[in-house]
N, C-alpha and C positions, 0 to 999 in steps of 0.2 A: 491442201493434199501432199505438201512434201514429205519427209522423213516417217510417216507411220501410216498401215493402214486404216484407211477409211470409210465411211459408207458411203456407198456409192450413190446414195440419194439426197443426202444433203451434206455431206462432206465433214461431219462429225468425227471424229476420233470413234474408232471402232474397238470392242475387247474382245481380245483374243478367246477361245474356249478357258473352260475353266471348271473350278469344282460345282456351278454352280450353272452351266450351262454347255453346250456340246457343238456351239455354232458362235458364229464371230456376233456380237449384237453391238446393236446402236442404240442408244438411251434413249433415241425418238421414234425407231423403225421396227427395234427388233430384231431377229436374226437377218444378216444379210452377208451378201459375197463381199468380203472386204478388196476398196478399192485401193491398188497399188500405189505407191507412192510413185508421183512425174521425175523422168530424170530425161535428158536433154536427147533429139531427136539422133538417131543413128542408126544405121542398119543393123549390128548388133542388139538395139532396143527390139527394133523393128524383127527380128529372127528369134528374140527370147521368148515377145510374145506370142511369137506364130509358134512356137515349140511346144509351149503350153494350154494355148487354147482349143476349148471343146465346142465353141461356135467359130464360126467363120470372121475371118478379119479382114474387112473392108477395103481395097482402095480402086481408084480410077487407074485401070492400066491399058493404054499408055496412061500416063496423066498429060493431063491438056498442057500447049506450046504456054512455060514460062513459069508451071506450076512447080510447087516443091512439096514433101513430106514435111509436116510440122511439128511429130509429136504421137504418140502415140498410150494409151493404159487399159487396162486388163481389170477387171472383178472378179475375183473366187481364191479359194484355198489352193492348200499344195494337194492335198486329196482329190479335187477336182477337178481344178485348171478354172483357166478363166470361163466364167459364163456369162461373160458380156466384154466386149471388147470397143474400143471406140482407137478410130485414125483422122489425124487432121492432117489436111493440106490447103495449100492459097497459092494463089495468084491475079492474074488480071481478070478482072471480071468480064462476062458478056457484055455491059451496058459501058465500060469505063470503069477505071477505077478501082482497087484491092479488092479481091475476097477472101472469102474464107470458106472449105466445109467441115462439117464433120460427118462421121460416119459411125454407126453404131451398128454393134450385130448382139442380141443379149439374149435370153433366155424370158419368159415372161415371169414377171414381178419383180426384176433385178430394179431399173426403176434408173439405172444411169440415161439411157436414151431420152425420158422424160426432164431429168435432171436441165441437161444441157439445152435442149429444147423449152427451159423455162416455165415447166408444166408439173400441175401437183403430182403426177402419174400414180404405182409407178410405170404405166402404162399408159399407151395413147389419150384412152378413154373414150367421151364422147366426144372430145376433136376431132376422132376420124371420121372425115365425112365417106363411108363406107359405103352409104348409099346411095352415091353419087358415082361418076364415070370417074375413075383414078384419075388423076391432075398431071402426071408423069407417068413414064415407063423408061428401066434403065434394063440394063442386060448385065443380070449377078450371076455370075458361075456358068455362060452361057446360055442362062434361060431368061426370057422373058419376064420382067417384076413389074407388075404396076406399085406405084404409090401415090396414096392420098392426103392432101393436104391435109393437116390438123389445126385446127381453129384454137383460137385462145392462149397463143403464145405471146410473148412480148414483140412490138411491132419493130424489133430491128434486124427480126430475122424472118425466113420462111423454113417452116418446117414440116418434111412428108415424112411417113410409114407407111408399113406395108410389111408380107413376108417375104423372105427366102431363105429359102435350107432348114423350111419349119419353123423360124424364128423372127424374131421383129428384127425389123431393117430400119431403122432413120438414117435420115438425109435436112440436119439442118445446115444452112445457109448463111453466111452474113456479108453482103446486108443484105435486107430485105427484098430489094430490086435485083440481085444479082438470083433470085430464083429460077428464072432461064435458063440457067447452068443447065438444069435437069433435063432440059430439052433440047439438047442435042447429042443426044444420042450417047450417053454415059457407060460407057462399058467401067464395070467394076468386076475385077480379079479378088477372088480370096488367098491371100496371101502364104496360108497354110499350104498351099500345092505350091509357091514360087520355086522355090530352091534356089540355086545359083543366080537367078532371076533378081534375088533381094541386092544383092550387090551393084545391082545399075540404077537403085532408087534415090534420084537426088533428092539432099536433106536441106536444110534450113532452119531458121530459130523457133528455136520452144514455144507453141502458141500458148498466149497468156487465155483463149478459152479454155481450156484444159485445166487450168487451174481455178476455175471460178468456182 
């Protein structure tokens, strides 16, 4: 994911539109919204993604005590803007030890959330137990938002998904035992509306999860 646009579903280099296709192409998945190269976390990087995003850019705000922003990526071309965003943050877990959380907002079919969840995708699919009560509820842009557990993910992470602002919201938490973090009345802000408050976001080291 470094250096050149890639497929949001598998990370393979994406081919730019040209003579034979009017959209970005992945050898395995066909037409895709290209994933932008990863850059080190900074307020400037955060503002750049927020400015071009056509979907929310979610962050817990305020961040839990001791937590830092550790990276952001987006998928989409210059014409349509970002159709998916993923933001990572990390800090002390609710049960001790280090914890990392990745929040993804995406239009249907992009596949970025499923990739970080370790699922075939492109969307939550049958693993989303929507016929059961939601496992957790967060507040996203001021609205109560239920999230359901998504089955089939690798055992090292807990995966939840639901709908916010009319599109998919994924929350992926490492390690799996840190899932209770989402039971702590988590409030998510859309950073597209943060304005000057972006300058207050504390930055840490780039998350290796964004490079997977």
